[in-house]
PANUNU-572675 format. One record per residue (C-alpha): residue number from 1; residue in three letters; chain; z negated, x negated, y negated. Coordinates in steps of 0.5 Angstrom, whole numbers, always signed. Layout:
BEGIN
[NUM,'ALA','A',[Z,X,Y]] ...
***
This chain:
BEGIN
[1,'ILE','A',[+43,+27,-2]] [2,'GLN','A',[+41,+20,-4]] [3,'VAL','A',[+40,+14,+0]] [4,'GLY','A',[+36,+7,-2]] [5,'ALA','A',[+35,+0,-1]] [6,'VAL','A',[+30,-5,-3]] [7,'LEU','A',[+33,-11,-5]] [8,'ASP','A',[+27,-17,-6]] [9,'PRO','A',[+30,-21,-10]] [10,'PRO','A',[+32,-15,-15]] [11,'GLN','A',[+40,-16,-16]] [12,'ALA','A',[+46,-13,-19]] [13,'VAL','A',[+50,-8,-15]] [14,'ALA','A',[+57,-6,-16]] [15,'ASP','A',[+60,+1,-16]] [16,'PRO','A',[+59,+6,-14]] [17,'LEU','A',[+52,+3,-13]] [18,'ARG','A',[+46,+4,-17]] [19,'THR','A',[+39,+1,-18]] [20,'ARG','A',[+33,+5,-19]] [21,'HIS','A',[+26,+3,-20]] [22,'PHE','A',[+21,+7,-18]] [23,'GLY','A',[+15,+7,-23]] [24,'GLY','A',[+8,+5,-21]] [25,'GLY','A',[+3,+10,-22]] [26,'ARG','A',[-1,+14,-16]] [27,'TRP','A',[+2,+15,-9]] [28,'ALA','A',[+0,+20,-4]] [29,'VAL','A',[+3,+17,+3]] [30,'PHE','A',[+4,+21,+9]] [31,'CYS','A',[+6,+18,+16]] [32,'HIS','A',[+11,+24,+20]] [33,'HIS','A',[+11,+22,+26]] [34,'GLY','A',[+17,+24,+31]] [35,'PRO','A',[+25,+26,+30]] [36,'TYR','A',[+28,+26,+24]] [37,'HIS','A',[+29,+34,+23]] [38,'PHE','A',[+22,+36,+23]] [39,'LEU','A',[+21,+32,+16]] [40,'PHE','A',[+21,+39,+13]] [41,'GLN','A',[+14,+41,+16]] [42,'SER','A',[+11,+34,+15]] [43,'TRP','A',[+14,+35,+7]] [44,'ASN','A',[+12,+43,+7]] [45,'ARG','A',[+5,+41,+10]] [46,'ALA','A',[+3,+35,+6]] [47,'TYR','A',[+6,+39,-1]] [48,'PHE','A',[+3,+46,+1]] [49,'GLY','A',[-3,+44,+5]] [50,'VAL','A',[-6,+38,+4]] [51,'ILE','A',[-5,+36,-3]] [52,'PRO','A',[-8,+43,-6]] [53,'ALA','A',[-14,+42,-1]] [54,'LEU','A',[-15,+35,-4]] [55,'ALA','A',[-14,+37,-11]] [56,'LEU','A',[-9,+33,-13]] [57,'VAL','A',[-3,+34,-17]] [58,'PRO','A',[+4,+32,-16]] [59,'ARG','A',[+7,+28,-21]] [60,'ASP','A',[+14,+30,-24]] [61,'ALA','A',[+17,+24,-21]] [62,'ASP','A',[+22,+23,-14]] [63,'PRO','A',[+18,+23,-8]] [64,'PHE','A',[+22,+19,-3]] [65,'GLU','A',[+22,+16,+4]] [66,'VAL','A',[+21,+10,+8]] [67,'TYR','A',[+24,+10,+15]] [68,'VAL','A',[+20,+5,+19]] [69,'ASP','A',[+24,+4,+25]] [70,'ALA','A',[+31,+6,+23]] [71,'GLY','A',[+35,+1,+27]] [72,'SER','A',[+30,+1,+33]] [73,'ASP','A',[+31,+3,+39]] [74,'ARG','A',[+24,+7,+39]] [75,'PRO','A',[+25,+15,+42]] [76,'ALA','A',[+26,+21,+37]] [77,'ASP','A',[+18,+23,+38]] [78,'ALA','A',[+16,+15,+38]] [79,'LEU','A',[+19,+15,+30]] [80,'ARG','A',[+15,+15,+23]] [81,'THR','A',[+17,+15,+17]] [82,'LEU','A',[+13,+14,+11]] [83,'MET','A',[+13,+19,+5]] [84,'HIS','A',[+11,+18,-1]] [85,'LEU','A',[+9,+23,-6]] [86,'PRO','A',[+8,+22,-14]] [87,'ILE','A',[+1,+25,-15]] [88,'HIS','A',[-3,+25,-22]] 
***
């Protein structure tokens, strides 16, 4: 499992942390609404339903999630997560 943070401006990090740059290109972005433990359902729907239905092709790069409401007091059923899928 990998976790991350946005460093703005970019800066050096100390061991054992590492920096990673997500390159440019096209990204399909989906918004998952609800508890984090149901995220797998949204990933499955995106990769095996929506992406093929739109004739999009996944790119060989790592997807990532942005937890919009992390650390907030929003109820679990109101949480939002942005899922970024690399596509050609």
